[in-house]
N, C-alpha and C positions, 0 to 999 in steps of 0.2 A: 510535655507540651510542645517544646521546640521540635522534637523528632516528628511528631504528628504533622506539624506545619511543613516540614521538609518533605514528608511523604506525600502530602496533598499537592505541594508544588511540583514534585517529581512526577506524580501521576498526571497532573495537568499537562506537563510538557510531553510526556509519553503519549497522551491522548491526542495532542496536536500533531505529533509526528505520525501517529497511526492514521489520523484523518488525511494527512498529506499523502501518505502512501496509497490510501484508498482512493483518493481523488486522482492521483496519477494513473492508477490501474484503470479506473473508470474512463478517464479521458483517452488513454491509449486504446482501450477496447473500442470506444466509439469511433476513433480514427480508423482502426482496423476494419470495422464494419463498413464505413464509407469507402475505404479503399477497395474492399472486396466488391461492393456494389458497382464501383467504377471500373471493374475489370482487372484490378491489380492484386489478384489472389496471393501470389507469391510474397509480395511486399506486405500484404495484410497479415500473413502468417508470421513474418518477422516482427511486426508491430505487436501482435498478440504475445509473442515470446517476451517482448519487453514488458508488456502488461503483467505477465506471469512473474517476471523478475521482481516487480514492485511488491507483489504479494509474498514472494520468497524472502525478500530482504526485510519485510515487516516481520515475518515469522522469526527470522534470525535475530533481529533487533530485540524482539520481545523475549526470545529464549535466553539471550545473553543477560537480560535484566531480570529474568525470573518472573515475567508477567504473563498472564493469560492473554490470548489474542483478543483484540478489540475491534477488528474489522472483519466482516464476514467474507468468506471466499466467494 
């Protein structure tokens, strides 16, 4: 029973972290879109790279803990 409670707690924390990575990715992508529309295409590309990094680190985080991905690419 105690092990099940720990798993649920861990899963909840992992889910929160996954949502934070997803939020960061979405916000950085939105900033990149606005920058591109404003004529800053090169900088927008750099921001998109950061957004991709958020997704990469989420995948690495989940791989290290043996969990399936929880945020869509």
